[in-house]
C-alpha positions in Angstrom: 95.4 82.8 161.9 93.2 83.7 158.9 89.7 82.3 159.4 86.6 82.1 157.2 83.2 81.2 158.5 79.5 81.0 157.8 78.0 82.8 160.8 74.5 81.4 160.4 74.5 78.8 163.2 76.5 81.0 165.6 75.6 83.7 168.1 78.4 85.9 166.9 82.2 85.7 167.6 82.3 86.3 171.4 82.0 83.3 173.7 78.7 83.2 175.6 77.8 80.5 178.2 75.6 77.8 176.7 75.5 79.4 173.2 77.3 78.4 170.0 79.9 81.0 169.0 82.9 81.2 166.8 85.2 82.0 169.7 84.0 79.0 171.7 84.6 76.6 168.7 88.1 78.0 168.2 89.0 77.7 171.8 87.8 74.1 171.9 90.0 73.4 168.8 93.0 75.2 170.4 92.6 73.3 173.6 92.6 70.0 171.8 95.6 70.8 169.6 98.0 72.5 171.9 99.3 71.8 175.4 98.5 75.3 176.4 97.4 78.6 174.8 96.6 82.2 175.8 96.2 85.7 174.7 93.5 85.0 172.0 92.6 88.2 170.2 90.5 88.9 167.1 90.4 91.7 164.5 86.6 92.1 164.7 83.9 90.7 167.0 81.3 89.9 164.4 77.6 89.7 165.5 75.2 86.8 165.3 74.6 85.6 161.8 77.5 87.7 160.3 80.1 85.9 158.1 83.8 86.3 157.5 85.9 85.8 154.4 89.2 86.6 156.1 88.9 87.2 159.9 92.2 87.4 161.7 93.0 86.0 165.2 96.2 85.9 167.1 97.1 83.5 170.0 100.2 82.3 171.9 100.5 78.5 171.8 102.8 75.9 173.2 103.3 72.2 172.8 101.6 71.5 169.5 102.1 71.5 165.7 104.3 74.2 164.1 102.5 77.0 162.0 103.0 75.1 158.8 100.7 72.3 160.1 98.5 74.2 162.4 95.6 75.0 160.1 95.2 71.3 159.1 95.3 70.2 162.7 92.9 72.8 164.0 90.4 72.3 161.1 89.9 68.6 162.1 88.5 69.9 165.4 86.4 72.8 164.0 82.7 72.6 162.8 82.2 72.6 159.0 81.1 76.2 159.1 84.5 77.4 160.2 87.8 77.0 158.4 91.3 78.2 159.1 92.8 79.1 155.8 96.3 80.2 156.8 98.5 80.3 159.9 101.8 82.1 160.2 104.2 83.0 163.0 103.8 86.6 164.2 106.0 89.1 166.0 105.8 88.9 169.8 104.0 92.2 170.1 101.4 91.5 167.4 97.8 91.6 168.2 95.1 90.8 165.7 92.9 93.5 167.3 95.3 96.3 168.2 97.8 96.0 165.3 95.1 96.3 162.7 95.2 99.4 160.5 91.8 99.0 158.8 89.0 96.5 158.4 86.9 96.1 155.2 83.3 94.9 155.3 80.9 93.9 152.4 77.2 94.0 152.7 75.6 91.9 149.9 72.1 92.6 148.6 70.4 90.0 146.3 68.5 92.2 144.0 66.0 90.4 141.8 62.3 89.9 141.8 62.4 86.2 142.8 64.2 84.8 145.8 66.9 82.1 145.5 67.4 79.1 147.8 71.2 79.6 147.4 71.0 83.1 148.8 69.2 82.2 152.1 71.4 83.4 155.0 74.0 84.7 152.5 72.5 88.0 151.5 69.5 90.4 152.0 66.8 89.7 149.4 65.5 93.1 148.1 63.1 92.4 145.2 62.3 96.1 144.3 64.4 98.1 141.9 67.0 100.2 143.6 68.3 103.7 142.5 72.0 102.9 142.2 73.0 106.5 141.4 71.3 107.6 144.6 73.1 104.9 146.5 76.5 105.9 145.0 75.9 109.5 146.0 75.0 108.4 149.6 78.1 106.3 149.9 80.3 109.2 148.8 79.1 111.2 151.7 80.5 108.7 154.2 84.2 109.3 153.2 86.2 111.1 155.8 85.6 111.7 159.5 82.0 111.9 160.7 79.9 111.5 163.9 78.1 108.1 163.3 76.0 108.1 166.5 72.8 107.9 164.3 74.0 104.6 163.0 74.4 102.7 166.2 71.9 101.6 168.9 71.0 104.4 171.4 72.0 102.1 174.3 75.7 101.5 173.7 79.0 101.2 175.4 80.6 103.6 172.9 81.7 107.0 174.3 83.3 108.3 171.1 81.1 108.2 168.0 83.5 109.7 165.4 84.9 107.3 162.8 87.0 107.9 159.7 85.9 106.0 156.5 88.7 105.4 154.0 86.5 103.9 151.3 82.8 103.4 150.7 81.2 102.3 147.4 78.4 100.2 145.8 79.2 97.7 143.1 76.7 95.8 140.9 77.7 92.2 140.3 74.9 90.5 138.3 71.9 90.1 140.7 74.1 91.2 143.6 74.5 94.8 144.7 77.4 95.0 147.1 78.3 97.8 149.5 82.0 97.8 150.6 83.4 100.0 153.3 86.9 100.4 154.8 87.7 102.0 158.2 90.0 101.5 161.1 87.1 100.7 163.4 83.3 100.8 163.5 80.4 101.3 165.9 78.1 98.4 166.7 75.7 97.7 163.9 77.2 100.7 162.0 77.6 99.0 158.6 74.2 97.4 158.6 72.4 100.6 159.7 74.2 102.6 157.0 72.9 100.1 154.4 69.4 100.2 155.7 69.5 104.0 155.8 70.9 104.3 152.3 68.1 102.2 150.9 65.4 104.4 152.6 66.7 108.0 152.9 67.8 110.6 150.4 71.5 111.6 150.4 70.7 115.0 151.9 69.0 113.3 154.9 72.0 111.0 155.3 74.3 114.0 155.3 72.4 115.5 158.2 72.6 112.2 160.1 76.4 112.3 159.8 76.4 115.5 161.9 75.6 113.6 165.1 71.9 113.3 164.9 70.1 110.7 167.2 69.5 107.1 166.1 65.8 107.9 165.4 66.6 110.0 162.4 68.4 107.3 160.5 66.8 104.4 158.7 66.4 100.7 159.6 69.2 98.2 160.4 69.7 95.7 157.6 69.6 92.0 158.6 72.9 90.4 159.6 72.7 87.7 156.8 74.3 90.0 154.2 77.3 91.2 156.1 80.8 89.8 155.6 84.2 90.8 157.1 86.2 90.8 154.0 89.8 91.6 155.0 92.0 93.2 157.7 95.0 95.3 156.9 98.1 95.4 159.1 
């Protein structure tokens, strides 16, 4: 399943007792559409308030509509903020999580002096002028394999902090300044902390942080409202 969603009203992807989540909504829809289902997996467990343009989930189902009609059937049971845009049959050993080769995220900054009501919960409003050449230089430093422990919370379940970044670049699109990054996997809050750091620190300081420095040496974590899971490659 390919899924898009506005993460604003949800407490992230992962199901939590008594709290609205993307996973809980999808499980409710699956339970109402199929006689049984199991093995639900997702490409990326997005945090509270984070959006997705093409999240991918896989699931084993029985006793319901075929793939060609599955999206329509499931969407009737999903809240307006979630839409399944495509469903296709997968190989028996396919997993949306473990079969993924890379994931691409976009962080969107709304960069003009006045706010916009249409950008609320869709981007991070930054009214000040930004040095785009400096941001480009900082993004170039991220390419390749680095120790990103400075860009994830100190208290973490991660034991390995090295990640390999395939692509990282800033792009100006009118009043929007977008940061896009592609990697196989990420640390928690990694993309948002990279964005917050690039806005505050010089490239030389960021280069030092990529050598395994503590979290305290990096910059702030950008708010979740500007983060989108753009695509997953298999």
